[in-house]
Residue frames as qw, qx, qy, qz and C-alpha x, y, z in Angstrom:
[[0.264, 0.786, 0.529, 0.178, -0.72, -74.37, 47.48],
 [0.318, 0.320, 0.034, 0.892, 0.26, -70.92, 46.22],
 [0.122, -0.489, -0.539, 0.675, -0.78, -68.15, 48.58],
 [0.236, 0.783, 0.524, 0.238, -3.55, -65.77, 47.37],
 [0.043, -0.989, 0.045, -0.135, -1.75, -62.76, 48.91],
 [0.898, -0.006, -0.152, 0.413, 1.93, -63.71, 48.68],
 [0.388, -0.822, 0.155, 0.386, 4.95, -62.03, 50.23],
 [0.226, -0.470, 0.657, 0.544, 7.08, -63.20, 47.28],
 [0.802, 0.516, 0.161, -0.255, 6.24, -63.76, 43.61],
 [0.498, -0.332, 0.660, 0.454, 8.70, -65.88, 41.62],
 [0.556, 0.665, -0.074, -0.494, 8.77, -65.17, 37.87],
 [0.420, -0.166, 0.796, 0.402, 9.43, -67.51, 34.94],
 [0.523, 0.609, 0.231, -0.550, 7.62, -65.97, 31.99],
 [0.193, 0.471, -0.707, -0.491, 9.66, -67.54, 29.17],
 [0.877, 0.114, -0.019, -0.467, 7.61, -70.15, 27.33],
 [0.766, 0.353, -0.535, 0.052, 10.50, -72.46, 26.39],
 [0.846, -0.531, 0.018, 0.042, 11.82, -74.81, 29.07],
 [0.444, 0.701, -0.420, 0.368, 15.42, -73.85, 29.92],
 [0.549, 0.019, -0.639, 0.538, 17.91, -74.27, 32.73],
 [0.151, -0.186, 0.304, -0.922, 16.30, -71.29, 34.47],
 [0.717, -0.197, -0.255, -0.618, 12.93, -73.01, 34.12],
 [0.760, -0.061, -0.635, 0.126, 14.38, -76.17, 35.65],
 [0.246, 0.113, -0.554, 0.788, 15.64, -74.17, 38.64],
 [0.412, -0.151, 0.133, -0.889, 12.26, -72.51, 39.20],
 [0.767, -0.097, -0.493, -0.398, 10.44, -75.80, 38.60],
 [0.652, -0.067, -0.678, 0.332, 12.38, -77.44, 41.41],
 [0.185, 0.085, -0.467, 0.860, 12.47, -74.54, 43.86],
 [0.392, -0.308, -0.122, -0.858, 8.88, -73.29, 43.83],
 [0.750, -0.368, -0.496, -0.236, 7.24, -76.34, 45.48],
 [0.627, -0.187, -0.500, 0.567, 9.84, -76.19, 48.29],
 [0.103, 0.134, -0.160, 0.973, 9.59, -72.42, 48.69],
 [0.494, -0.432, -0.388, -0.647, 5.79, -72.74, 48.90],
 [0.731, -0.414, -0.525, 0.135, 6.34, -74.61, 52.18],
 [0.546, -0.199, -0.283, 0.763, 8.54, -71.81, 53.57],
 [0.024, -0.166, 0.004, 0.986, 6.98, -68.57, 52.33],
 [0.463, 0.647, 0.465, -0.389, 3.66, -67.06, 51.37],
 [0.287, -0.286, 0.623, 0.669, 4.60, -67.56, 47.74],
 [0.645, 0.630, 0.209, -0.379, 3.16, -66.72, 44.35],
 [0.519, -0.131, 0.652, 0.537, 4.37, -67.87, 40.96],
 [0.465, 0.731, 0.039, -0.497, 4.01, -66.01, 37.66],
 [0.055, 0.494, -0.754, -0.430, 4.74, -67.99, 34.51],
 [0.684, 0.150, -0.556, -0.449, 4.04, -71.10, 32.51],
 [0.865, -0.309, 0.277, -0.281, 2.86, -74.30, 34.16],
 [0.288, 0.561, -0.775, -0.039, 5.72, -76.81, 34.31],
 [0.632, -0.023, -0.773, -0.059, 6.15, -80.42, 35.41],
 [0.094, -0.009, -0.718, 0.690, 5.75, -79.38, 39.07],
 [0.141, -0.563, -0.773, -0.258, 2.08, -78.76, 38.12],
 [0.148, -0.564, -0.363, 0.727, 2.05, -75.37, 39.86],
 [0.312, 0.738, 0.493, 0.338, -0.29, -73.17, 37.83],
 [0.388, -0.110, -0.071, 0.912, 1.19, -69.72, 37.31],
 [0.133, 0.783, 0.324, -0.515, -0.35, -66.29, 37.49],
 [0.533, 0.672, 0.257, 0.445, -0.45, -64.15, 34.36],
 [0.382, 0.135, -0.133, 0.904, 1.61, -60.97, 34.31],
 [0.269, -0.520, -0.200, -0.786, -1.60, -58.95, 34.63],
 [0.742, -0.547, -0.373, -0.108, -2.64, -60.95, 37.68],
 [0.688, -0.175, -0.284, 0.644, 0.79, -60.42, 39.27],
 [0.140, 0.309, 0.010, 0.941, 0.55, -56.68, 38.63],
 [0.485, -0.567, -0.311, -0.589, -2.97, -56.55, 40.06],
 [0.785, -0.445, -0.391, 0.181, -2.01, -58.49, 43.20],
 [0.614, -0.079, -0.185, 0.763, 0.99, -56.19, 43.70],
 [0.006, -0.727, -0.199, -0.657, -0.99, -52.92, 43.76],
 [0.513, -0.749, 0.168, -0.384, -1.00, -53.18, 47.56],
 [0.127, 0.478, -0.832, 0.252, 1.59, -54.72, 49.88],
 [0.622, -0.224, -0.745, -0.090, 0.77, -58.08, 51.49],
 [0.612, -0.734, -0.162, -0.244, -0.60, -58.24, 55.00],
 [0.742, -0.621, 0.079, 0.237, 2.02, -57.31, 57.59],
 [0.672, -0.013, 0.274, 0.688, 4.59, -56.15, 55.00],
 [0.039, 0.727, -0.021, -0.685, 5.60, -52.80, 53.52],
 [0.415, 0.557, -0.495, -0.522, 6.22, -54.33, 50.11],
 [0.955, 0.117, 0.256, -0.096, 6.14, -57.54, 48.11],
 [0.303, -0.537, 0.659, 0.430, 9.26, -59.18, 46.62],
 [0.832, 0.513, -0.038, -0.209, 9.44, -60.07, 42.95],
 [0.564, -0.445, 0.622, 0.312, 12.17, -62.64, 42.26],
 [0.684, 0.691, -0.048, -0.228, 13.25, -62.38, 38.62],
 [0.737, -0.306, 0.498, 0.340, 15.91, -64.23, 36.63],
 [0.567, 0.361, 0.495, 0.551, 15.88, -62.80, 33.09],
 [0.172, -0.036, 0.106, 0.979, 16.31, -59.39, 31.44],
 [0.269, -0.429, -0.497, -0.704, 12.64, -59.05, 30.35],
 [0.557, -0.601, -0.569, 0.075, 11.56, -59.87, 33.90],
 [0.419, -0.329, -0.212, 0.819, 13.91, -57.20, 35.29],
 [0.000, 0.177, 0.310, 0.934, 12.47, -54.71, 32.80],
 [0.436, -0.552, -0.593, -0.392, 8.93, -55.60, 33.86],
 [0.571, -0.532, -0.484, 0.396, 9.86, -55.27, 37.53],
 [0.298, -0.160, -0.046, 0.940, 11.51, -51.87, 37.07],
 [0.187, -0.339, -0.438, -0.811, 8.46, -50.63, 35.16],
 [0.533, -0.580, -0.597, -0.153, 6.12, -51.92, 37.87],
 [0.561, -0.487, -0.365, 0.562, 8.18, -50.46, 40.73],
 [0.319, -0.285, 0.034, 0.903, 9.40, -47.17, 39.25],
 [0.126, -0.157, -0.443, -0.873, 6.69, -46.22, 36.75],
 [0.512, -0.486, -0.587, -0.396, 3.55, -47.78, 38.17],
 [0.148, -0.517, 0.481, -0.693, 4.89, -47.14, 41.69],
 [0.852, -0.291, -0.375, -0.221, 3.84, -50.56, 42.96],
 [0.449, -0.722, 0.465, -0.248, 5.11, -51.44, 46.46],
 [0.991, 0.088, -0.035, 0.092, 7.59, -54.12, 45.39],
 [0.271, -0.749, 0.564, 0.220, 11.29, -54.91, 45.79],
 [0.820, 0.489, -0.254, -0.154, 13.24, -56.73, 43.07],
 [0.604, -0.489, 0.616, 0.129, 15.57, -59.69, 43.62],
 [0.703, 0.595, -0.319, -0.222, 17.57, -60.91, 40.62],
 [0.840, -0.289, 0.421, 0.185, 19.59, -64.12, 40.27],
 [0.382, 0.805, -0.404, -0.208, 22.75, -63.74, 38.14],
 [0.926, -0.131, 0.332, 0.126, 24.58, -66.78, 36.77],
 [0.667, 0.719, -0.080, 0.177, 26.61, -65.33, 33.87],
 [0.741, -0.461, 0.146, 0.466, 30.37, -65.77, 34.24],
 [0.470, 0.275, 0.259, 0.798, 31.30, -62.78, 32.12],
 [0.000, 0.288, 0.175, -0.941, 30.78, -59.03, 32.12],
 [0.347, 0.649, 0.665, -0.124, 27.17, -58.30, 31.25],
 [0.310, 0.506, 0.371, 0.714, 26.37, -55.94, 28.39],
 [0.055, 0.162, -0.192, 0.966, 25.76, -52.29, 29.13],
 [0.534, -0.332, -0.232, -0.742, 21.96, -52.54, 29.23],
 [0.784, -0.323, -0.530, -0.006, 21.82, -55.68, 31.42],
 [0.469, -0.017, -0.464, 0.752, 24.34, -54.00, 33.76],
 [0.200, -0.261, 0.045, -0.943, 22.00, -51.03, 34.04],
 [0.713, -0.348, -0.404, -0.455, 19.07, -53.35, 34.79],
 [0.741, -0.200, -0.558, 0.315, 21.04, -55.25, 37.44],
 [0.251, 0.143, -0.339, 0.895, 22.14, -51.99, 39.07],
 [0.422, -0.323, -0.086, -0.843, 18.45, -51.19, 39.59],
 [0.697, -0.278, -0.654, -0.090, 17.77, -54.36, 41.58],
 [0.496, -0.741, 0.177, -0.416, 17.15, -54.20, 45.33],
 [0.629, -0.476, 0.615, 0.003, 19.14, -57.42, 45.88],
 [0.657, 0.520, -0.494, -0.231, 21.22, -59.66, 43.62],
 [0.829, -0.302, 0.471, -0.031, 21.97, -63.34, 44.16],
 [0.404, 0.624, -0.625, -0.237, 24.96, -64.72, 42.23],
 [0.977, -0.062, -0.072, -0.192, 25.23, -68.46, 41.71],
 [0.877, 0.014, -0.141, 0.459, 29.04, -68.67, 41.90],
 [0.420, -0.692, 0.020, 0.586, 31.87, -66.52, 43.26],
 [0.370, -0.007, 0.490, 0.789, 33.04, -65.93, 39.67],
 [0.023, 0.680, 0.595, 0.428, 29.56, -64.72, 38.65],
 [0.348, -0.854, -0.298, 0.246, 29.58, -62.42, 41.69],
 [0.500, -0.367, 0.181, 0.763, 32.88, -60.90, 40.58],
 [0.180, 0.273, 0.514, 0.793, 31.09, -59.42, 37.54],
 [0.284, -0.730, -0.484, -0.390, 28.19, -57.96, 39.59],
 [0.198, 0.354, -0.434, 0.805, 29.30, -55.18, 42.00],
 [0.476, -0.312, 0.227, -0.790, 25.95, -55.14, 43.83],
 [0.634, -0.088, -0.764, -0.082, 25.83, -58.86, 44.64],
 [0.571, -0.580, 0.184, -0.552, 24.03, -59.42, 47.94],
 [0.711, -0.337, 0.599, -0.148, 24.81, -63.12, 48.40],
 [0.338, 0.371, -0.803, -0.322, 26.36, -66.10, 46.59],
 [0.718, -0.011, 0.551, -0.424, 23.89, -68.99, 46.52],
 [0.024, 0.231, -0.873, -0.429, 24.73, -71.98, 44.27],
 [0.712, -0.013, -0.348, -0.610, 21.97, -73.80, 42.48],
 [0.419, -0.248, 0.808, -0.333, 20.69, -76.87, 44.28],
 [0.395, 0.064, -0.824, -0.401, 19.38, -80.27, 43.24],
 [0.765, -0.232, 0.110, -0.591, 16.14, -81.98, 44.30],
 [0.007, -0.381, 0.921, -0.080, 17.59, -85.12, 45.87],
 [0.599, 0.162, 0.673, -0.402, 14.18, -86.78, 46.12],
 [0.727, 0.607, 0.040, -0.318, 13.65, -86.53, 42.36],
 [0.564, 0.632, -0.528, 0.062, 17.26, -87.09, 41.25],
 [0.793, -0.493, 0.310, -0.182, 17.69, -90.06, 43.55],
 [0.150, -0.560, 0.803, 0.143, 20.73, -92.32, 43.73],
 [0.820, 0.218, -0.396, -0.352, 20.48, -95.28, 41.37],
 [0.766, -0.460, 0.430, -0.132, 20.99, -98.49, 43.37],
 [0.705, -0.084, 0.620, 0.334, 22.47, -100.39, 40.39],
 [0.219, 0.660, -0.278, -0.663, 23.63, -98.47, 37.32],
 [0.024, 0.233, -0.875, -0.423, 24.31, -101.54, 35.20],
 [0.178, 0.400, 0.894, -0.096, 20.89, -103.05, 35.86],
 [0.239, 0.724, 0.275, -0.586, 19.22, -99.69, 35.19],
 [0.149, 0.522, -0.541, -0.643, 21.03, -99.54, 31.86],
 [0.088, 0.053, 0.970, 0.220, 19.89, -103.04, 30.93],
 [0.217, 0.590, 0.707, -0.323, 16.30, -101.88, 31.53],
 [0.142, 0.598, -0.119, -0.779, 16.77, -99.05, 29.00],
 [0.792, 0.469, 0.381, -0.094, 16.53, -101.47, 26.08],
 [0.381, 0.854, -0.342, -0.098, 19.66, -100.05, 24.44],
 [0.905, 0.193, -0.311, 0.218, 22.73, -102.16, 23.63],
 [0.307, 0.563, -0.503, 0.579, 25.83, -102.40, 25.77],
 [0.569, -0.297, -0.674, 0.365, 26.54, -102.93, 29.46],
 [0.268, -0.626, -0.343, 0.647, 26.51, -99.29, 30.54],
 [0.313, 0.830, 0.373, 0.272, 25.69, -95.80, 29.30],
 [0.362, -0.197, -0.021, 0.911, 27.50, -92.53, 28.70],
 [0.128, 0.799, 0.582, 0.082, 25.11, -89.60, 28.57],
 [0.194, -0.036, 0.003, 0.980, 25.20, -85.96, 27.56],
 [0.002, 0.695, 0.707, -0.134, 22.15, -83.84, 28.38],
 [0.025, -0.645, -0.066, 0.761, 20.98, -80.51, 26.97],
 [0.570, 0.739, 0.062, -0.354, 20.22, -78.81, 23.69],
 [0.772, 0.110, 0.410, 0.473, 21.97, -80.10, 20.57],
 [0.284, 0.951, 0.049, 0.113, 23.86, -77.04, 19.36],
 [0.636, 0.498, -0.327, 0.489, 27.46, -75.80, 19.00],
 [0.118, -0.676, 0.403, -0.605, 27.76, -73.87, 22.28],
 [0.837, -0.379, 0.240, -0.312, 26.72, -77.01, 24.18],
 [0.112, -0.573, 0.802, 0.121, 29.62, -78.90, 22.55],
 [0.891, 0.161, 0.304, -0.295, 27.46, -81.59, 20.95],
 [0.735, 0.607, -0.301, 0.025, 30.06, -81.96, 18.18],
 [0.000, -0.637, 0.709, -0.304, 32.85, -82.24, 20.77],
 [0.692, -0.176, 0.599, -0.361, 30.96, -85.09, 22.45],
 [0.901, 0.389, 0.082, -0.173, 30.37, -86.89, 19.15],
 [0.508, 0.690, -0.497, 0.137, 34.02, -86.57, 18.09],
 [0.235, -0.523, 0.735, -0.362, 35.16, -87.84, 21.51],
 [0.811, -0.006, 0.479, -0.335, 32.76, -90.79, 21.39],
 [0.824, 0.533, -0.172, -0.090, 33.90, -91.75, 17.88],
 [0.312, 0.643, -0.646, 0.270, 37.44, -91.87, 19.25],
 [0.312, -0.404, 0.715, -0.477, 36.68, -93.53, 22.61],
 [0.847, -0.005, 0.212, -0.487, 33.96, -96.11, 21.93],
 [0.806, 0.361, -0.467, -0.048, 36.14, -98.54, 19.91],
 [0.298, 0.356, -0.743, 0.482, 38.18, -98.90, 23.13],
 [0.348, -0.060, 0.614, -0.706, 35.06, -99.31, 25.32],
 [0.249, -0.080, -0.857, -0.445, 33.17, -102.30, 23.92],
 [0.147, -0.446, -0.845, 0.256, 30.59, -102.25, 26.74],
 [0.005, 0.445, 0.250, -0.860, 29.56, -98.62, 26.29],
 [0.210, 0.626, 0.605, 0.444, 26.69, -96.95, 24.47],
 [0.141, -0.164, -0.149, 0.965, 26.43, -93.15, 24.32],
 [0.080, 0.727, 0.674, 0.103, 23.16, -91.22, 24.41],
 [0.120, 0.083, 0.035, 0.989, 22.50, -87.60, 23.49],
 [0.082, -0.649, -0.744, 0.132, 19.39, -86.38, 25.29],
 [0.056, -0.551, -0.114, 0.825, 18.23, -83.01, 24.04],
 [0.508, 0.745, 0.420, -0.104, 16.29, -81.12, 21.42],
 [0.373, -0.051, 0.373, 0.848, 17.80, -79.69, 18.25],
 [0.280, 0.686, 0.311, -0.595, 15.81, -76.57, 17.46],
 [0.699, 0.662, 0.269, 0.002, 15.00, -75.81, 13.80],
 [0.241, 0.917, -0.319, -0.010, 18.08, -73.63, 13.32],
 [0.265, -0.593, 0.760, -0.019, 20.26, -76.51, 14.56],
 [0.912, 0.175, 0.300, -0.218, 18.67, -79.37, 12.59],
 [0.711, 0.638, -0.284, 0.076, 21.36, -79.27, 9.90],
 [0.051, -0.671, 0.666, -0.322, 24.05, -79.27, 12.62],
 [0.708, -0.203, 0.602, -0.309, 22.48, -82.37, 14.19],
 [0.903, 0.399, 0.085, -0.135, 22.14, -84.09, 10.82],
 [0.441, 0.722, -0.511, 0.153, 25.83, -83.52, 10.13],
 [0.321, -0.489, 0.739, -0.335, 26.62, -85.23, 13.45],
 [0.860, 0.095, 0.410, -0.289, 24.32, -88.14, 12.58],
 [0.781, 0.597, -0.184, -0.026, 26.09, -88.52, 9.22],
 [0.145, 0.698, -0.659, 0.240, 29.52, -88.42, 10.86],
 [0.591, -0.289, 0.670, -0.345, 28.45, -91.12, 13.35],
 [0.903, 0.318, 0.205, -0.205, 27.14, -93.30, 10.49],
 [0.578, 0.703, -0.408, 0.072, 30.41, -92.93, 8.57],
 [0.086, -0.565, 0.753, -0.326, 32.23, -94.16, 11.69],
 [0.580, -0.062, -0.794, -0.171, 29.93, -97.20, 11.85],
 [0.154, -0.055, -0.737, 0.656, 28.65, -96.24, 15.32],
 [0.384, -0.308, -0.269, -0.828, 24.97, -95.45, 14.67],
 [0.726, -0.405, -0.528, -0.173, 23.83, -98.16, 17.09],
 [0.663, -0.281, -0.434, 0.542, 26.22, -97.00, 19.83],
 [0.100, -0.156, -0.149, 0.971, 25.71, -93.21, 19.71],
 [0.023, -0.568, -0.801, -0.188, 21.98, -92.66, 20.01],
 [0.104, -0.191, 0.024, -0.976, 20.03, -89.41, 19.77],
 [0.028, -0.402, -0.862, 0.308, 17.10, -89.57, 22.19],
 [0.063, -0.635, -0.403, -0.656, 15.61, -86.23, 21.19],
 [0.226, -0.474, 0.292, -0.799, 13.96, -84.07, 23.82],
 [0.395, -0.236, -0.862, 0.215, 13.28, -86.10, 26.95],
 [0.367, -0.762, -0.318, -0.428, 10.29, -84.79, 28.94],
 [0.031, -0.633, 0.475, -0.610, 11.39, -82.92, 32.05],
 [0.749, -0.381, 0.287, -0.460, 9.53, -85.39, 34.24],
 [0.997, 0.075, 0.024, 0.006, 11.49, -88.33, 32.78],
 [0.442, 0.749, -0.435, 0.234, 15.04, -87.03, 32.43],
 [0.441, -0.613, 0.589, -0.287, 16.02, -88.33, 35.89],
 [0.950, 0.023, 0.294, -0.100, 15.47, -91.87, 34.61],
 [0.762, 0.584, -0.151, 0.236, 18.19, -91.41, 31.99],
 [0.043, -0.764, 0.529, -0.367, 20.58, -89.99, 34.55],
 [0.731, -0.371, 0.503, -0.274, 19.92, -93.06, 36.68],
 [0.952, 0.272, 0.138, 0.011, 20.64, -95.34, 33.73],
 [0.558, 0.722, -0.292, 0.286, 23.96, -93.75, 32.77],
 [0.821, -0.327, -0.177, 0.432, 27.18, -94.67, 34.52],
 [0.436, -0.207, 0.078, 0.872, 29.00, -91.57, 33.23],
 [0.223, 0.905, 0.346, -0.104, 27.66, -88.09, 32.51],
 [0.513, 0.061, 0.204, 0.831, 29.61, -85.87, 30.14],
 [0.096, 0.934, 0.291, -0.184, 29.07, -82.10, 30.08],
 [0.607, -0.103, 0.291, 0.732, 31.29, -80.43, 27.49],
 [0.248, 0.919, 0.306, 0.018, 29.83, -77.02, 26.62],
 [0.537, 0.416, -0.036, 0.733, 32.08, -74.33, 25.24],
 [0.042, -0.275, 0.317, -0.907, 30.48, -71.90, 27.71],
 [0.468, -0.536, -0.693, -0.121, 27.99, -72.37, 30.53],
 [0.222, -0.708, 0.162, -0.651, 26.86, -69.86, 33.19],
 [0.568, -0.443, 0.570, -0.395, 26.34, -72.59, 35.82],
 [0.489, 0.263, -0.789, -0.263, 25.32, -75.88, 34.21],
 [0.683, -0.286, 0.379, -0.555, 22.76, -77.96, 36.09],
 [0.895, 0.159, -0.308, -0.281, 22.87, -81.22, 34.16],
 [0.577, 0.270, -0.711, 0.299, 26.05, -82.76, 35.67],
 [0.215, -0.262, 0.593, -0.730, 24.84, -81.77, 39.15],
 [0.807, -0.002, 0.081, -0.585, 21.54, -83.58, 38.51],
 [0.832, 0.268, -0.483, -0.055, 23.39, -86.57, 37.07],
 [0.254, 0.380, -0.729, 0.510, 25.82, -86.66, 39.99],
 [0.530, -0.242, 0.414, -0.700, 22.89, -86.82, 42.41],
 [0.934, 0.084, -0.045, -0.344, 21.88, -90.12, 40.76],
 [0.785, -0.393, 0.446, 0.171, 25.43, -91.49, 41.10],
 [0.755, 0.625, 0.028, 0.195, 26.99, -90.66, 37.74],
 [0.608, -0.338, 0.184, 0.695, 30.73, -90.28, 37.45],
 [0.247, 0.924, 0.157, -0.247, 31.56, -87.06, 35.59],
 [0.561, -0.014, 0.299, 0.772, 33.70, -85.72, 32.79],
 [0.115, 0.917, 0.351, -0.148, 33.16, -81.98, 32.33],
 [0.501, 0.542, 0.036, 0.674, 34.73, -79.08, 30.49],
 [0.389, -0.297, -0.358, 0.795, 36.24, -76.20, 32.43],
 [0.139, -0.347, -0.219, -0.901, 33.32, -73.78, 32.38],
 [0.602, -0.552, -0.371, -0.443, 30.25, -73.01, 34.47],
 [0.520, -0.648, 0.402, -0.384, 30.35, -74.24, 38.05],
 [0.941, 0.115, -0.313, -0.055, 31.78, -77.61, 37.03],
 [0.468, 0.411, -0.600, 0.502, 35.06, -77.11, 38.87],
 [0.396, -0.403, 0.456, -0.688, 33.09, -76.85, 42.12],
 [0.909, -0.046, 0.121, -0.397, 31.57, -80.28, 41.50],
 [0.921, 0.297, -0.225, 0.111, 34.27, -82.27, 39.72],
 [0.449, -0.748, 0.487, 0.042, 37.18, -83.27, 41.94],
 [0.611, 0.537, -0.557, -0.170, 39.70, -84.86, 39.55],
 [0.372, 0.247, -0.878, 0.173, 40.26, -88.52, 40.34],
 [0.149, 0.078, 0.770, -0.615, 37.51, -88.49, 42.97],
 [0.515, 0.488, 0.490, -0.506, 34.20, -87.55, 41.29],
 [0.722, 0.623, 0.291, 0.076, 35.47, -87.48, 37.70],
 [0.578, -0.105, 0.255, 0.768, 37.74, -85.48, 35.42],
 [0.191, 0.867, 0.120, -0.445, 37.93, -81.97, 33.94],
 [0.628, 0.189, 0.448, 0.608, 39.03, -81.16, 30.38],
 [0.055, -0.317, 0.128, 0.938, 39.53, -77.97, 28.41],
 [0.555, 0.583, 0.336, -0.488, 36.58, -76.62, 26.44],
 [0.614, 0.683, -0.217, -0.332, 36.48, -77.78, 22.83],
 [0.007, -0.562, 0.825, 0.059, 39.10, -80.51, 23.39],
 [0.906, 0.066, -0.140, -0.395, 37.57, -83.66, 21.86],
 [0.699, 0.282, -0.624, 0.207, 40.77, -85.78, 22.09],
 [0.014, 0.309, -0.655, 0.689, 41.20, -84.74, 25.74],
 [0.694, -0.117, 0.198, -0.682, 37.57, -85.59, 26.40],
 [0.886, 0.156, -0.396, -0.183, 38.01, -89.02, 24.82],
 [0.463, 0.310, -0.704, 0.440, 41.08, -89.70, 26.97],
 [0.264, -0.257, 0.529, -0.764, 39.27, -88.62, 30.14],
 [0.833, -0.028, -0.032, -0.551, 36.26, -90.81, 29.34],
 [0.818, 0.208, -0.534, 0.048, 38.51, -93.81, 28.75],
 [0.206, 0.353, -0.671, 0.619, 40.40, -93.08, 31.97],
 [0.514, -0.209, 0.383, -0.739, 37.23, -92.95, 34.08],
 [0.897, 0.078, 0.009, -0.436, 35.76, -96.08, 32.48],
 [0.439, 0.471, -0.763, 0.052, 38.95, -98.17, 32.48],
 [0.167, -0.033, -0.900, 0.401, 37.84, -99.63, 35.84],
 [0.378, -0.496, -0.515, -0.589, 34.05, -99.94, 36.12],
 [0.576, -0.578, -0.529, 0.232, 33.93, -100.54, 39.91],
 [0.377, -0.252, -0.138, 0.880, 36.11, -97.43, 40.35],
 [0.090, -0.280, -0.372, -0.880, 33.73, -95.48, 38.07],
 [0.496, -0.596, -0.592, -0.218, 30.82, -96.57, 40.27],
 [0.546, -0.485, -0.371, 0.574, 32.74, -95.29, 43.31],
 [0.183, 0.027, 0.126, 0.975, 33.33, -91.96, 41.55],
 [0.300, -0.474, -0.521, -0.643, 29.59, -91.75, 41.00],
 [0.574, -0.603, -0.531, 0.155, 28.96, -92.38, 44.69],
 [0.439, -0.309, -0.164, 0.828, 31.46, -89.66, 45.60],
 [0.007, -0.238, -0.330, -0.914, 29.74, -87.28, 43.16],
 [0.453, -0.599, -0.579, -0.316, 26.39, -88.05, 44.80],
 [0.568, -0.528, -0.415, 0.476, 27.85, -87.35, 48.24],
 [0.296, -0.085, 0.024, 0.951, 29.27, -84.01, 47.10],
 [0.212, -0.408, -0.433, -0.776, 25.94, -82.85, 45.65],
 [0.552, -0.587, -0.591, -0.044, 24.09, -84.02, 48.77],
 [0.546, -0.479, -0.311, 0.613, 26.40, -82.08, 51.09],
 [0.268, -0.301, 0.095, 0.910, 27.08, -78.94, 49.05],
 [0.170, 0.062, -0.433, -0.883, 24.41, -78.50, 46.38],
 [0.048, 0.426, 0.897, -0.108, 21.06, -79.64, 47.74],
 [0.080, -0.614, -0.465, -0.633, 17.86, -77.84, 46.81],
 [0.507, -0.757, -0.397, 0.114, 17.17, -77.26, 50.50],
 [0.538, -0.384, -0.012, 0.750, 20.49, -75.40, 50.83],
 [0.184, 0.275, 0.382, 0.863, 19.66, -73.20, 47.83],
 [0.295, -0.720, -0.506, -0.374, 16.18, -72.39, 49.19],
 [0.574, -0.651, -0.288, 0.404, 17.72, -71.52, 52.55],
 [0.438, -0.166, 0.134, 0.873, 20.22, -69.12, 50.97],
 [0.016, -0.455, -0.463, -0.760, 17.55, -67.41, 48.87],
 [0.440, -0.726, -0.521, -0.087, 15.29, -67.17, 51.91],
 [0.524, -0.476, -0.192, 0.680, 18.00, -65.30, 53.82],
 [0.198, 0.098, 0.278, 0.935, 18.09, -62.65, 51.10],
 [0.273, -0.613, -0.549, -0.499, 14.31, -62.26, 51.20],
 [0.553, -0.673, -0.441, 0.216, 14.37, -61.97, 54.98],
 [0.458, -0.220, -0.045, 0.860, 17.16, -59.36, 54.91],
 [0.008, -0.346, -0.363, -0.865, 15.01, -57.13, 52.71],
 [0.470, -0.658, -0.503, -0.305, 11.98, -57.48, 54.97],
 [0.626, -0.519, -0.336, 0.475, 14.06, -56.98, 58.14],
 [0.350, 0.022, 0.063, 0.934, 15.71, -53.87, 56.74],
 [0.193, -0.498, -0.393, -0.749, 12.30, -52.35, 56.00],
 [0.621, -0.649, -0.423, -0.120, 11.14, -53.18, 59.52],
 [0.094, -0.853, 0.334, -0.389, 14.24, -51.56, 61.03],
 [0.890, -0.409, 0.204, -0.002, 15.67, -54.83, 62.32]]
């Protein structure tokens, strides 16, 4: 249960469910067991009801019992702006912790916001290289109880009701920066050589990307592959793990990604991986062991890598097991919560003179 007088308030005030939302959704229930924690934002599949912004401001007028201040953990520009206003204008006794995932130089205004934070957590060493005031590098972690290892990928696929012996999945919004067209072009090239495979695209196309998705659907139909490249639409957050468990191979081919959670989640269920060289994918994908890496935007290279991984299905299953082991050892949710907790504790200890 969320604490009525928390030491830490975690913010997620964006209405739309995003990768940041997925991170908060997974972390908050675990952090509630470790800290006197509050949550401000929209209710998600973890069923934790969030405070309103006004409630968070009201709670934060005084520090929590036994503390000199309260920590606000923010992850987006509007949340940083709100925190700076609350701390510096309203003079509330709070400290601001920001998580930075972007693997590029932030714009001038975001850089100014980040410079005003009391602590900054970067999700990768590369992200940290763009943030001079990084306090700690803490990679995102995966809930291994939710994204559990699939005991039999081929049986799980048979239970999906889709054709073929096994599945190839790509997960995330259908839009150009996610490389949805790269995936489709690669599947059109690869699937004729993989008679047992069916590809699924799990993700929402927002209104501005409906024409883009329709063009992909038309291209697939012209190739005669409409029954083997299937658009699932938006899969509810509470059900996406089932599709990871059904797929033998997860493809993640965005043109740019700050971190990229989906292949980490898929790997936890035992998916072999083919990923583009962006985000944190090179920390997860060990070529020839957990999968393969390809250049961004390279559909022919992606097709070759997919065929290479799936040329030997027992070997692909072993790659998936190795991917699961890597996530379990290096990218667990517990490890992420522990790293974040150290940053919180450093702020409290510094204020107490320890």
